[in-house]
N, C-alpha and C positions, 0 to 999 in steps of 0.2 A: 398174061403179065397182070399180075395184082397190082392195086393201087401203091403199095407200100413199096414194091418194087420200082417204081417211078418216081417215087421221094428224091430229091437232090440231085437228078440226072442232069448232066449237060452234055453237048457234044465235045468239050475241050477237056483236056488235062489240065489241072490248075497248078501252076507254079510262079514263086515269088522271090525272083532273082535279084529285086533290089535288097531287101532284106535277108534273104539267105542265096549268096551269091553261089555256093557250091551245091544248091538244091536243099528241098524240106525233110529228106531221110537223110542227110547227113549233117542238117544241122545241129543235133543234139537235144533238140527241146521236145520230140516228139517220139514215141514208140514205134514200132514199124506198124503196127495195126493202125496207131494215128496219123502217121504220114501216108499211108496208103488210104484212108478215109479221105484225107485232105486232099491228095493229089486226085483221087476218083470224083468227089464230091464236093470239092471248094471252089469252083467257079459257081455253082448254083448256090452254095452257102453264102457267100460273099454278096452274090446279086439277091439273096432275100433279105441277107441283114442290112444290105443300102438300100434296100427299096427299090431296085431297078425291075426284080422281080417279084412277083405276087407270091404268097406261100399259097400251093392249090391243095395241097394233102394235109390230113390231120397231123402227120408227123412234123410237117415243114412249120404249119402255124405252131405247134408245140414247141418247136426249136426257136421260132420267133419271139413266142411269148416268154419263155424263160430268159433269154439273152436281155429282152427289152426290162423284166421286172428287175433284173441286176442292177439297171440303172447306172452302166458303165463301169461299176466298180468290179472286175472281171477277177482280180487276184483274189480279193476276199471271198467272194462265192466260190471259186475253185478251194480255196483254203478251208470253207467250210463245207465243201461237197453239197451244194445246193442243186447243181444240175442232173436232172433223172435224163434227161433226152442225151445220149452219146452224141451227136452230132453238135448240140449248144456247149456241150463242155469241151471240144475240141474247136470248137470255132471261139470259144473263150480264150483255151490255150494259146490259140493262134495270135488274139487280138493281144495278149499280154505280152507274147513274144515279139511281138513288131510295136508296140506302144514305148512310149518315151522312158528312158532309165531314170532312177530315181539314184543322185549322187550324195554320198554322205561324207560332209570332210569331219575329219577327227580334229583338226588343229587349224589354227586361223594363219592365215598368208602372211608374211612378214611384209610385204609391200603395202599389203591393206592397214596395219598398222601404222607404218611408217607415214601413208599419206595423211590419213586421219590426225595424227600427231603433230604434223608439221604447219597447221593451221591454213595450208593451201586449198583444203577443200572446204572450209567454213563457210558460213552464210555471210561473215564480213564482207559488205559491198562498199568500200572504202572512197570509189569514185576514180580511183587508180586503173582506167581502161588500156592505159599504155602496154600492161603485161599483155593484152590479150593480143 
């Protein structure tokens, strides 16, 4: 068994039922190949990325180097096609999928406007503490 065959190997299959309750394969975020790589090598990939396990092969070191170079902006790096290492690209895609969602509001909430115009939210502290 060569050194490359030993990269990213772990004894457990990777599943993240917290973020993907129906499984990684059925999530729709990953291709069949990507989900197979995550299920087979995901335990080792997350352990290396989090620092629980040291990168021992050159492929694992390159994986960690590429993820650290993007400094957390994985979505932009994926869009730019920065990742040469397949495992790094799949891990970045996983981290984007489980990361916080950005919500864009296209209109104002009417309650926000009403509260700010009523004067109740203003900084005027006239000493009337009976309202509290």
